[in-house]
N, C-alpha and C positions, 0 to 999 in steps of 0.2 A: 504494500500500500504506500504510494508516494505521499510524503508529508512535506508541505511547503510552509515556511514561516516567514511572514513579511513584517518588518518593523518600520513604523512611520512615526514621525513626531506628531503629538496631539497639541494643536494650537489653533486659535482663531476659528473654531468650528470646522476644522479640517482634520482628517478627511471626512467628507460627508457620508451618509449612509449609502447614497447612490454611488459615490466613488469607490467605497469598499466593496459593494456588490459587483461593480465592473472589474475591480482587481481580482476578486474571487473567480468570477466567470472567465476572465481572460487568462489567468494563470492556469486554471483547470483545463481550459481548451489547449493551451500551449503544452502542458505536461502530457495530456492525452495524445496529442499529435506527435510529439518528439519521442516519448517513451512507449507509445502504443498501448497505453493503459485505459481501462474503462473509467469514464468520468466519475462514476459512482464510487470508485475506490480512492479517489484523490481527496486528500484533506488539505485545506488551506486555512491557516490561522493568521489573523492580523493582530499584531500587538501594537497598541498605541502607547507611545512613551512620552510622558509629560516632561517638559524641558527642565523641571526640577530634578528629574531622575537620571540625568546623564550629564557628563561634563567634558570639558576640554581644557587642558593645561591647569588642572586643579580647581577650576571654577565651574559652577553649573551653567548650562546653556542659558537659563533664564537670566542669570547675572551678567553674562557676556552680552546678551542682547540689550539689556538695560544700559550697560556701559556704551555700547555701540550707538544706541539711539540718542544718548546724552551727547556723544561726540559729534553727531550729525546736526545737532541743533545750533 
């Protein structure tokens, strides 16, 4: 059973329910075509990661974006 995990950032109402549905349908179709598997056996999971829950260079992405927006003003 193919298992696909997609991670996206969760911010500003994105991804929308429609976008997630399109990702699931598209990835399922692609895996079925490439691996020759039955669509019914393909699992797609979308993890939405809050910007407070990952970081770069020792700071959360939330903090980095706040600093970036302050520098642009």
